[in-house]
TORKOL-4160 file (C-alpha; in steps of 0.2 Angstrom, whole numbers, padded with zeros to 4 digits, m for minus):
429
<pt num="1" X="0429" Y="0370" Z="0332"/>
<pt num="2" X="0443" Y="0383" Z="0333"/>
<pt num="3" X="0445" Y="0396" Z="0319"/>
<pt num="4" X="0461" Y="0400" Z="0311"/>
<pt num="5" X="0467" Y="0418" Z="0312"/>
<pt num="6" X="0483" Y="0424" Z="0303"/>
<pt num="7" X="0489" Y="0440" Z="0310"/>
<pt num="8" X="0505" Y="0450" Z="0305"/>
<pt num="9" X="0521" Y="0444" Z="0297"/>
<pt num="10" X="0531" Y="0441" Z="0313"/>
<pt num="11" X="0538" Y="0425" Z="0320"/>
<pt num="12" X="0522" Y="0421" Z="0329"/>
<pt num="13" X="0508" Y="0416" Z="0318"/>
<pt num="14" X="0494" Y="0404" Z="0315"/>
<pt num="15" X="0482" Y="0409" Z="0329"/>
<pt num="16" X="0468" Y="0396" Z="0332"/>
<pt num="17" X="0455" Y="0401" Z="0345"/>
<pt num="18" X="0444" Y="0389" Z="0355"/>
<pt num="19" X="0435" Y="0389" Z="0372"/>
<pt num="20" X="0439" Y="0379" Z="0388"/>
<pt num="21" X="0427" Y="0378" Z="0403"/>
<pt num="22" X="0424" Y="0368" Z="0418"/>
<pt num="23" X="0421" Y="0349" Z="0418"/>
<pt num="24" X="0405" Y="0351" Z="0427"/>
<pt num="25" X="0391" Y="0364" Z="0427"/>
<pt num="26" X="0391" Y="0377" Z="0441"/>
<pt num="27" X="0375" Y="0378" Z="0451"/>
<pt num="28" X="0362" Y="0389" Z="0443"/>
<pt num="29" X="0362" Y="0408" Z="0449"/>
<pt num="30" X="0380" Y="0407" Z="0456"/>
<pt num="31" X="0388" Y="0424" Z="0456"/>
<pt num="32" X="0404" Y="0431" Z="0462"/>
<pt num="33" X="0403" Y="0448" Z="0470"/>
<pt num="34" X="0417" Y="0460" Z="0469"/>
<pt num="35" X="0425" Y="0471" Z="0482"/>
<pt num="36" X="0428" Y="0490" Z="0480"/>
<pt num="37" X="0446" Y="0487" Z="0477"/>
<pt num="38" X="0442" Y="0474" Z="0464"/>
<pt num="39" X="0431" Y="0487" Z="0455"/>
<pt num="40" X="0445" Y="0500" Z="0456"/>
<pt num="41" X="0456" Y="0489" Z="0446"/>
<pt num="42" X="0444" Y="0485" Z="0432"/>
<pt num="43" X="0454" Y="0495" Z="0418"/>
<pt num="44" X="0470" Y="0485" Z="0421"/>
<pt num="45" X="0475" Y="0468" Z="0415"/>
<pt num="46" X="0490" Y="0457" Z="0419"/>
<pt num="47" X="0500" Y="0449" Z="0406"/>
<pt num="48" X="0511" Y="0434" Z="0410"/>
<pt num="49" X="0522" Y="0422" Z="0399"/>
<pt num="50" X="0530" Y="0406" Z="0405"/>
<pt num="51" X="0542" Y="0398" Z="0393"/>
<pt num="52" X="0547" Y="0380" Z="0394"/>
<pt num="53" X="0561" Y="0371" Z="0385"/>
<pt num="54" X="0559" Y="0358" Z="0371"/>
<pt num="55" X="0566" Y="0344" Z="0383"/>
<pt num="56" X="0552" Y="0348" Z="0395"/>
<pt num="57" X="0537" Y="0352" Z="0383"/>
<pt num="58" X="0540" Y="0343" Z="0366"/>
<pt num="59" X="0528" Y="0329" Z="0369"/>
<pt num="60" X="0514" Y="0340" Z="0377"/>
<pt num="61" X="0499" Y="0341" Z="0366"/>
<pt num="62" X="0484" Y="0353" Z="0366"/>
<pt num="63" X="0474" Y="0339" Z="0374"/>
<pt num="64" X="0487" Y="0337" Z="0388"/>
<pt num="65" X="0486" Y="0356" Z="0391"/>
<pt num="66" X="0467" Y="0358" Z="0391"/>
<pt num="67" X="0463" Y="0343" Z="0401"/>
<pt num="68" X="0470" Y="0350" Z="0418"/>
<pt num="69" X="0461" Y="0366" Z="0415"/>
<pt num="70" X="0444" Y="0358" Z="0417"/>
<pt num="71" X="0450" Y="0353" Z="0434"/>
<pt num="72" X="0456" Y="0370" Z="0439"/>
<pt num="73" X="0440" Y="0379" Z="0433"/>
<pt num="74" X="0430" Y="0367" Z="0444"/>
<pt num="75" X="0439" Y="0375" Z="0458"/>
<pt num="76" X="0438" Y="0393" Z="0453"/>
<pt num="77" X="0422" Y="0394" Z="0442"/>
<pt num="78" X="0420" Y="0413" Z="0442"/>
<pt num="79" X="0435" Y="0415" Z="0430"/>
<pt num="80" X="0425" Y="0406" Z="0416"/>
<pt num="81" X="0410" Y="0417" Z="0419"/>
<pt num="82" X="0405" Y="0434" Z="0412"/>
<pt num="83" X="0401" Y="0451" Z="0419"/>
<pt num="84" X="0384" Y="0458" Z="0422"/>
<pt num="85" X="0378" Y="0473" Z="0431"/>
<pt num="86" X="0366" Y="0475" Z="0446"/>
<pt num="87" X="0352" Y="0488" Z="0444"/>
<pt num="88" X="0364" Y="0500" Z="0453"/>
<pt num="89" X="0377" Y="0498" Z="0439"/>
<pt num="90" X="0389" Y="0488" Z="0450"/>
<pt num="91" X="0397" Y="0474" Z="0440"/>
<pt num="92" X="0397" Y="0456" Z="0446"/>
<pt num="93" X="0402" Y="0440" Z="0438"/>
<pt num="94" X="0389" Y="0428" Z="0433"/>
<pt num="95" X="0396" Y="0410" Z="0435"/>
<pt num="96" X="0388" Y="0404" Z="0419"/>
<pt num="97" X="0403" Y="0392" Z="0413"/>
<pt num="98" X="0405" Y="0402" Z="0397"/>
<pt num="99" X="0423" Y="0398" Z="0397"/>
<pt num="100" X="0441" Y="0405" Z="0395"/>
<pt num="101" X="0447" Y="0408" Z="0377"/>
<pt num="102" X="0461" Y="0396" Z="0372"/>
<pt num="103" X="0473" Y="0402" Z="0358"/>
<pt num="104" X="0485" Y="0390" Z="0349"/>
<pt num="105" X="0500" Y="0398" Z="0339"/>
<pt num="106" X="0517" Y="0394" Z="0332"/>
<pt num="107" X="0534" Y="0403" Z="0332"/>
<pt num="108" X="0547" Y="0401" Z="0319"/>
<pt num="109" X="0561" Y="0403" Z="0331"/>
<pt num="110" X="0568" Y="0390" Z="0344"/>
<pt num="111" X="0567" Y="0394" Z="0363"/>
<pt num="112" X="0585" Y="0398" Z="0363"/>
<pt num="113" X="0584" Y="0410" Z="0349"/>
<pt num="114" X="0569" Y="0419" Z="0357"/>
<pt num="115" X="0577" Y="0421" Z="0373"/>
<pt num="116" X="0593" Y="0429" Z="0366"/>
<pt num="117" X="0583" Y="0445" Z="0365"/>
<pt num="118" X="0589" Y="0455" Z="0380"/>
<pt num="119" X="0573" Y="0466" Z="0380"/>
<pt num="120" X="0560" Y="0453" Z="0387"/>
<pt num="121" X="0545" Y="0464" Z="0383"/>
<pt num="122" X="0546" Y="0455" Z="0367"/>
<pt num="123" X="0536" Y="0441" Z="0376"/>
<pt num="124" X="0521" Y="0452" Z="0375"/>
<pt num="125" X="0518" Y="0446" Z="0357"/>
<pt num="126" X="0515" Y="0429" Z="0365"/>
<pt num="127" X="0500" Y="0435" Z="0375"/>
<pt num="128" X="0483" Y="0436" Z="0365"/>
<pt num="129" X="0474" Y="0451" Z="0373"/>
<pt num="130" X="0457" Y="0458" Z="0372"/>
<pt num="131" X="0449" Y="0470" Z="0384"/>
<pt num="132" X="0433" Y="0467" Z="0393"/>
<pt num="133" X="0418" Y="0474" Z="0383"/>
<pt num="134" X="0410" Y="0483" Z="0375"/>
<pt num="135" X="0398" Y="0468" Z="0377"/>
<pt num="136" X="0401" Y="0462" Z="0395"/>
<pt num="137" X="0390" Y="0447" Z="0393"/>
<pt num="138" X="0402" Y="0440" Z="0379"/>
<pt num="139" X="0419" Y="0445" Z="0385"/>
<pt num="140" X="0431" Y="0432" Z="0392"/>
<pt num="141" X="0440" Y="0436" Z="0408"/>
<pt num="142" X="0456" Y="0426" Z="0404"/>
<pt num="143" X="0465" Y="0422" Z="0387"/>
<pt num="144" X="0477" Y="0408" Z="0387"/>
<pt num="145" X="0489" Y="0407" Z="0372"/>
<pt num="146" X="0499" Y="0391" Z="0369"/>
<pt num="147" X="0514" Y="0395" Z="0357"/>
<pt num="148" X="0524" Y="0380" Z="0350"/>
<pt num="149" X="0542" Y="0385" Z="0346"/>
<pt num="150" X="0551" Y="0378" Z="0331"/>
<pt num="151" X="0562" Y="0367" Z="0343"/>
<pt num="152" X="0546" Y="0360" Z="0352"/>
<pt num="153" X="0547" Y="0371" Z="0367"/>
<pt num="154" X="0531" Y="0379" Z="0373"/>
<pt num="155" X="0526" Y="0397" Z="0379"/>
<pt num="156" X="0510" Y="0400" Z="0389"/>
<pt num="157" X="0504" Y="0418" Z="0388"/>
<pt num="158" X="0490" Y="0424" Z="0400"/>
<pt num="159" X="0480" Y="0439" Z="0398"/>
<pt num="160" X="0471" Y="0441" Z="0415"/>
<pt num="161" X="0458" Y="0454" Z="0420"/>
<pt num="162" X="0465" Y="0462" Z="0436"/>
<pt num="163" X="0447" Y="0464" Z="0443"/>
<pt num="164" X="0448" Y="0446" Z="0447"/>
<pt num="165" X="0464" Y="0445" Z="0456"/>
<pt num="166" X="0482" Y="0451" Z="0458"/>
<pt num="167" X="0498" Y="0444" Z="0451"/>
<pt num="168" X="0499" Y="0432" Z="0466"/>
<pt num="169" X="0482" Y="0425" Z="0460"/>
<pt num="170" X="0488" Y="0423" Z="0442"/>
<pt num="171" X="0503" Y="0413" Z="0448"/>
<pt num="172" X="0492" Y="0403" Z="0460"/>
<pt num="173" X="0480" Y="0399" Z="0445"/>
<pt num="174" X="0494" Y="0394" Z="0434"/>
<pt num="175" X="0503" Y="0384" Z="0448"/>
<pt num="176" X="0486" Y="0374" Z="0451"/>
<pt num="177" X="0487" Y="0370" Z="0432"/>
<pt num="178" X="0504" Y="0363" Z="0433"/>
<pt num="179" X="0500" Y="0353" Z="0448"/>
<pt num="180" X="0484" Y="0346" Z="0440"/>
<pt num="181" X="0495" Y="0342" Z="0424"/>
<pt num="182" X="0506" Y="0332" Z="0436"/>
<pt num="183" X="0491" Y="0322" Z="0442"/>
<pt num="184" X="0490" Y="0330" Z="0459"/>
<pt num="185" X="0474" Y="0333" Z="0468"/>
<pt num="186" X="0471" Y="0352" Z="0469"/>
<pt num="187" X="0461" Y="0364" Z="0480"/>
<pt num="188" X="0458" Y="0383" Z="0479"/>
<pt num="189" X="0447" Y="0391" Z="0493"/>
<pt num="190" X="0432" Y="0402" Z="0488"/>
<pt num="191" X="0435" Y="0420" Z="0491"/>
<pt num="192" X="0418" Y="0422" Z="0499"/>
<pt num="193" X="0424" Y="0411" Z="0513"/>
<pt num="194" X="0439" Y="0423" Z="0516"/>
<pt num="195" X="0441" Y="0440" Z="0524"/>
<pt num="196" X="0442" Y="0452" Z="0510"/>
<pt num="197" X="0441" Y="0469" Z="0519"/>
<pt num="198" X="0456" Y="0480" Z="0522"/>
<pt num="199" X="0457" Y="0489" Z="0539"/>
<pt num="200" X="0467" Y="0505" Z="0541"/>
<pt num="201" X="0465" Y="0513" Z="0558"/>
<pt num="202" X="0476" Y="0527" Z="0552"/>
<pt num="203" X="0465" Y="0532" Z="0538"/>
<pt num="204" X="0463" Y="0550" Z="0535"/>
<pt num="205" X="0448" Y="0549" Z="0524"/>
<pt num="206" X="0456" Y="0560" Z="0510"/>
<pt num="207" X="0457" Y="0554" Z="0492"/>
<pt num="208" X="0471" Y="0542" Z="0490"/>
<pt num="209" X="0486" Y="0548" Z="0480"/>
<pt num="210" X="0488" Y="0531" Z="0472"/>
<pt num="211" X="0473" Y="0533" Z="0461"/>
<pt num="212" X="0467" Y="0544" Z="0447"/>
<pt num="213" X="0449" Y="0547" Z="0442"/>
<pt num="214" X="0446" Y="0546" Z="0423"/>
<pt num="215" X="0431" Y="0550" Z="0411"/>
<pt num="216" X="0418" Y="0536" Z="0411"/>
<pt num="217" X="0423" Y="0522" Z="0399"/>
<pt num="218" X="0406" Y="0513" Z="0399"/>
<pt num="219" X="0406" Y="0495" Z="0395"/>
<pt num="220" X="0423" Y="0495" Z="0386"/>
<pt num="221" X="0436" Y="0493" Z="0400"/>
<pt num="222" X="0451" Y="0501" Z="0393"/>
<pt num="223" X="0462" Y="0514" Z="0402"/>
<pt num="224" X="0463" Y="0530" Z="0393"/>
<pt num="225" X="0480" Y="0537" Z="0390"/>
<pt num="226" X="0486" Y="0554" Z="0383"/>
<pt num="227" X="0503" Y="0547" Z="0378"/>
<pt num="228" X="0510" Y="0533" Z="0367"/>
<pt num="229" X="0517" Y="0521" Z="0380"/>
<pt num="230" X="0533" Y="0510" Z="0377"/>
<pt num="231" X="0540" Y="0496" Z="0387"/>
<pt num="232" X="0559" Y="0492" Z="0390"/>
<pt num="233" X="0565" Y="0477" Z="0400"/>
<pt num="234" X="0582" Y="0472" Z="0407"/>
<pt num="235" X="0590" Y="0460" Z="0419"/>
<pt num="236" X="0600" Y="0465" Z="0434"/>
<pt num="237" X="0608" Y="0455" Z="0448"/>
<pt num="238" X="0607" Y="0459" Z="0467"/>
<pt num="239" X="0626" Y="0461" Z="0467"/>
<pt num="240" X="0624" Y="0475" Z="0454"/>
<pt num="241" X="0611" Y="0483" Z="0465"/>
<pt num="242" X="0619" Y="0482" Z="0482"/>
<pt num="243" X="0635" Y="0493" Z="0479"/>
<pt num="244" X="0623" Y="0508" Z="0476"/>
<pt num="245" X="0618" Y="0506" Z="0494"/>
<pt num="246" X="0631" Y="0500" Z="0506"/>
<pt num="247" X="0625" Y="0491" Z="0521"/>
<pt num="248" X="0620" Y="0502" Z="0535"/>
<pt num="249" X="0621" Y="0494" Z="0552"/>
<pt num="250" X="0611" Y="0478" Z="0554"/>
<pt num="251" X="0596" Y="0483" Z="0544"/>
<pt num="252" X="0596" Y="0474" Z="0527"/>
<pt num="253" X="0587" Y="0485" Z="0514"/>
<pt num="254" X="0577" Y="0474" Z="0501"/>
<pt num="255" X="0584" Y="0475" Z="0484"/>
<pt num="256" X="0567" Y="0481" Z="0477"/>
<pt num="257" X="0568" Y="0497" Z="0488"/>
<pt num="258" X="0586" Y="0501" Z="0482"/>
<pt num="259" X="0581" Y="0497" Z="0464"/>
<pt num="260" X="0566" Y="0508" Z="0465"/>
<pt num="261" X="0576" Y="0522" Z="0473"/>
<pt num="262" X="0589" Y="0522" Z="0459"/>
<pt num="263" X="0576" Y="0521" Z="0445"/>
<pt num="264" X="0565" Y="0535" Z="0453"/>
<pt num="265" X="0580" Y="0546" Z="0454"/>
<pt num="266" X="0584" Y="0542" Z="0435"/>
<pt num="267" X="0566" Y="0546" Z="0430"/>
<pt num="268" X="0566" Y="0562" Z="0440"/>
<pt num="269" X="0582" Y="0567" Z="0431"/>
<pt num="270" X="0575" Y="0563" Z="0414"/>
<pt num="271" X="0559" Y="0573" Z="0418"/>
<pt num="272" X="0568" Y="0588" Z="0425"/>
<pt num="273" X="0555" Y="0601" Z="0430"/>
<pt num="274" X="0541" Y="0589" Z="0431"/>
<pt num="275" X="0550" Y="0576" Z="0441"/>
<pt num="276" X="0538" Y="0565" Z="0451"/>
<pt num="277" X="0538" Y="0568" Z="0470"/>
<pt num="278" X="0523" Y="0556" Z="0473"/>
<pt num="279" X="0524" Y="0538" Z="0468"/>
<pt num="280" X="0514" Y="0522" Z="0471"/>
<pt num="281" X="0521" Y="0506" Z="0478"/>
<pt num="282" X="0512" Y="0489" Z="0475"/>
<pt num="283" X="0519" Y="0474" Z="0483"/>
<pt num="284" X="0513" Y="0458" Z="0493"/>
<pt num="285" X="0503" Y="0461" Z="0509"/>
<pt num="286" X="0516" Y="0461" Z="0523"/>
<pt num="287" X="0503" Y="0452" Z="0534"/>
<pt num="288" X="0504" Y="0437" Z="0522"/>
<pt num="289" X="0485" Y="0434" Z="0519"/>
<pt num="290" X="0483" Y="0415" Z="0518"/>
<pt num="291" X="0478" Y="0404" Z="0511"/>
<pt num="292" X="0483" Y="0408" Z="0493"/>
<pt num="293" X="0467" Y="0411" Z="0483"/>
<pt num="294" X="0461" Y="0421" Z="0468"/>
<pt num="295" X="0458" Y="0439" Z="0474"/>
<pt num="296" X="0465" Y="0456" Z="0475"/>
<pt num="297" X="0475" Y="0457" Z="0492"/>
<pt num="298" X="0491" Y="0466" Z="0486"/>
<pt num="299" X="0496" Y="0481" Z="0496"/>
<pt num="300" X="0494" Y="0498" Z="0487"/>
<pt num="301" X="0503" Y="0512" Z="0496"/>
<pt num="302" X="0509" Y="0529" Z="0492"/>
<pt num="303" X="0525" Y="0540" Z="0495"/>
<pt num="304" X="0525" Y="0559" Z="0494"/>
<pt num="305" X="0542" Y="0568" Z="0497"/>
<pt num="306" X="0545" Y="0586" Z="0500"/>
<pt num="307" X="0562" Y="0587" Z="0491"/>
<pt num="308" X="0569" Y="0586" Z="0474"/>
<pt num="309" X="0572" Y="0567" Z="0470"/>
<pt num="310" X="0584" Y="0571" Z="0456"/>
<pt num="311" X="0595" Y="0580" Z="0468"/>
<pt num="312" X="0593" Y="0570" Z="0484"/>
<pt num="313" X="0605" Y="0556" Z="0490"/>
<pt num="314" X="0599" Y="0538" Z="0487"/>
<pt num="315" X="0598" Y="0535" Z="0506"/>
<pt num="316" X="0585" Y="0548" Z="0508"/>
<pt num="317" X="0575" Y="0542" Z="0494"/>
<pt num="318" X="0575" Y="0524" Z="0499"/>
<pt num="319" X="0571" Y="0529" Z="0517"/>
<pt num="320" X="0555" Y="0537" Z="0511"/>
<pt num="321" X="0550" Y="0522" Z="0501"/>
<pt num="322" X="0551" Y="0511" Z="0517"/>
<pt num="323" X="0538" Y="0523" Z="0525"/>
<pt num="324" X="0525" Y="0521" Z="0511"/>
<pt num="325" X="0507" Y="0523" Z="0517"/>
<pt num="326" X="0494" Y="0509" Z="0514"/>
<pt num="327" X="0479" Y="0516" Z="0504"/>
<pt num="328" X="0469" Y="0500" Z="0501"/>
<pt num="329" X="0455" Y="0504" Z="0513"/>
<pt num="330" X="0453" Y="0521" Z="0505"/>
<pt num="331" X="0453" Y="0514" Z="0488"/>
<pt num="332" X="0441" Y="0500" Z="0493"/>
<pt num="333" X="0429" Y="0513" Z="0501"/>
<pt num="334" X="0429" Y="0523" Z="0485"/>
<pt num="335" X="0424" Y="0507" Z="0475"/>
<pt num="336" X="0410" Y="0503" Z="0487"/>
<pt num="337" X="0403" Y="0521" Z="0489"/>
<pt num="338" X="0397" Y="0522" Z="0471"/>
<pt num="339" X="0396" Y="0503" Z="0467"/>
<pt num="340" X="0411" Y="0504" Z="0455"/>
<pt num="341" X="0402" Y="0516" Z="0443"/>
<pt num="342" X="0417" Y="0528" Z="0444"/>
<pt num="343" X="0432" Y="0523" Z="0433"/>
<pt num="344" X="0449" Y="0524" Z="0440"/>
<pt num="345" X="0467" Y="0519" Z="0436"/>
<pt num="346" X="0480" Y="0514" Z="0449"/>
<pt num="347" X="0495" Y="0508" Z="0439"/>
<pt num="348" X="0502" Y="0524" Z="0432"/>
<pt num="349" X="0491" Y="0536" Z="0440"/>
<pt num="350" X="0507" Y="0541" Z="0448"/>
<pt num="351" X="0524" Y="0534" Z="0444"/>
<pt num="352" X="0521" Y="0516" Z="0450"/>
<pt num="353" X="0534" Y="0503" Z="0457"/>
<pt num="354" X="0527" Y="0485" Z="0457"/>
<pt num="355" X="0537" Y="0472" Z="0468"/>
<pt num="356" X="0533" Y="0454" Z="0462"/>
<pt num="357" X="0549" Y="0447" Z="0469"/>
<pt num="358" X="0539" Y="0436" Z="0481"/>
<pt num="359" X="0528" Y="0429" Z="0467"/>
<pt num="360" X="0532" Y="0410" Z="0465"/>
<pt num="361" X="0532" Y="0410" Z="0446"/>
<pt num="362" X="0546" Y="0397" Z="0445"/>
<pt num="363" X="0536" Y="0385" Z="0456"/>
<pt num="364" X="0526" Y="0382" Z="0440"/>
<pt num="365" X="0535" Y="0366" Z="0436"/>
<pt num="366" X="0530" Y="0355" Z="0420"/>
<pt num="367" X="0537" Y="0338" Z="0422"/>
<pt num="368" X="0547" Y="0343" Z="0437"/>
<pt num="369" X="0556" Y="0357" Z="0427"/>
<pt num="370" X="0554" Y="0376" Z="0430"/>
<pt num="371" X="0551" Y="0388" Z="0416"/>
<pt num="372" X="0566" Y="0394" Z="0407"/>
<pt num="373" X="0559" Y="0412" Z="0408"/>
<pt num="374" X="0544" Y="0421" Z="0415"/>
<pt num="375" X="0538" Y="0438" Z="0410"/>
<pt num="376" X="0525" Y="0448" Z="0419"/>
<pt num="377" X="0518" Y="0466" Z="0416"/>
<pt num="378" X="0502" Y="0476" Z="0417"/>
<pt num="379" X="0491" Y="0482" Z="0402"/>
<pt num="380" X="0483" Y="0499" Z="0404"/>
<pt num="381" X="0497" Y="0509" Z="0413"/>
<pt num="382" X="0493" Y="0527" Z="0415"/>
<pt num="383" X="0504" Y="0541" Z="0409"/>
<pt num="384" X="0514" Y="0542" Z="0425"/>
<pt num="385" X="0522" Y="0525" Z="0420"/>
<pt num="386" X="0526" Y="0510" Z="0430"/>
<pt num="387" X="0541" Y="0499" Z="0434"/>
<pt num="388" X="0538" Y="0480" Z="0437"/>
<pt num="389" X="0552" Y="0470" Z="0446"/>
<pt num="390" X="0550" Y="0451" Z="0446"/>
<pt num="391" X="0562" Y="0436" Z="0450"/>
<pt num="392" X="0572" Y="0429" Z="0436"/>
<pt num="393" X="0577" Y="0411" Z="0433"/>
<pt num="394" X="0593" Y="0414" Z="0443"/>
<pt num="395" X="0589" Y="0417" Z="0461"/>
<pt num="396" X="0601" Y="0432" Z="0463"/>
<pt num="397" X="0594" Y="0441" Z="0447"/>
<pt num="398" X="0579" Y="0452" Z="0444"/>
<pt num="399" X="0569" Y="0456" Z="0428"/>
<pt num="400" X="0565" Y="0475" Z="0428"/>
<pt num="401" X="0551" Y="0481" Z="0416"/>
<pt num="402" X="0549" Y="0499" Z="0413"/>
<pt num="403" X="0534" Y="0507" Z="0404"/>
<pt num="404" X="0534" Y="0525" Z="0401"/>
<pt num="405" X="0528" Y="0538" Z="0388"/>
<pt num="406" X="0538" Y="0535" Z="0372"/>
<pt num="407" X="0545" Y="0553" Z="0373"/>
<pt num="408" X="0554" Y="0549" Z="0389"/>
<pt num="409" X="0561" Y="0532" Z="0387"/>
<pt num="410" X="0577" Y="0536" Z="0378"/>
<pt num="411" X="0581" Y="0549" Z="0391"/>
<pt num="412" X="0578" Y="0537" Z="0405"/>
<pt num="413" X="0588" Y="0523" Z="0397"/>
<pt num="414" X="0603" Y="0535" Z="0397"/>
<pt num="415" X="0601" Y="0539" Z="0415"/>
<pt num="416" X="0600" Y="0520" Z="0419"/>
<pt num="417" X="0616" Y="0518" Z="0409"/>
<pt num="418" X="0625" Y="0532" Z="0418"/>
<pt num="419" X="0621" Y="0524" Z="0435"/>
<pt num="420" X="0626" Y="0507" Z="0429"/>
<pt num="421" X="0610" Y="0497" Z="0429"/>
<pt num="422" X="0611" Y="0494" Z="0410"/>
<pt num="423" X="0628" Y="0492" Z="0402"/>
<pt num="424" X="0625" Y="0498" Z="0384"/>
<pt num="425" X="0612" Y="0505" Z="0372"/>
<pt num="426" X="0613" Y="0497" Z="0355"/>
<pt num="427" X="0600" Y="0501" Z="0342"/>
<pt num="428" X="0588" Y="0508" Z="0355"/>
<pt num="429" X="0589" Y="0492" Z="0366"/>
């Protein structure tokens, strides 16, 4: 029986919690071991929100939604498990079918009214989030919030422990659910059957620039921060990005790299003397590891420049982004060397740019209809800040979500306005 939980006075209310697990028990003593890269990401969480119209979702009940989840959890049993530690202190997942927390809530607005807000970070209020810990044996790895809008539309908000898998994994999981909802037979490979290592023949053996060691957090997996962080989200079209970087010969520069260069320069101007000359780039593996599965395989690379980004021309900045160095093998080695006992942050250890342009969020079709809107961001971003770029409902559009220390955000917004990425600043938006 779920419990009713009233929180706050906002438009989203009436939280009711229950648990969903697999339809059949997992074999006794089944475990999921974690890679060094997995362990390095244990203080981060992914937040994603899928919003569907009333025409698509009005008749979907809680029973309709929960039923296919049983089938998905049969395929990926470790995400309904709980963390334990080996004698060495290394975490692992015990596949004990304890389940995923399912949250029901209601919103006093229609989908149309909700989507009128230009700053899509408002969607984070549709994600029920609790970190892992302090009691590892009782902490769910995933929270799924189902919010019913006044018009009958639905939002599905996911809080996902990054230690299990990257944004491609979260999308894979949710797409499996939509396919199971449609009555399709689904399959997800076991990660133990896949190559999970990362080879880097050019490894220097030095500490990777893309991580930051933090003081031990024990069994409460929350990334420490010295600053109050704030998030701002806006949409931009590819046509608005391209004029900043005219075509040069036959080489087509990806919109993400141009956008990252522009925003890096804006943040450098806002930070003045402390402008970032080292950044982290997180994007899909260029080798396209297949098949899709729940795992961490995204490429984590770093860029270090020897010039002032604030004063440099955009071509020079973008060129350096294209030469980013893959650091996954070094990060993986650190996680392996001490069995994950050290605590690290990756997102926001340095200013971090995350390319989710290739994540197939809009393939999550309910009754053959794509979501009206999808939002995705990271919980646990360090003081260096992060910029997440993901596809919008319109093919030629991108959603850009910027998370920075609160004291920097207004300065950065003015720089974004000055270069034309955002058009106006109204009431702080």
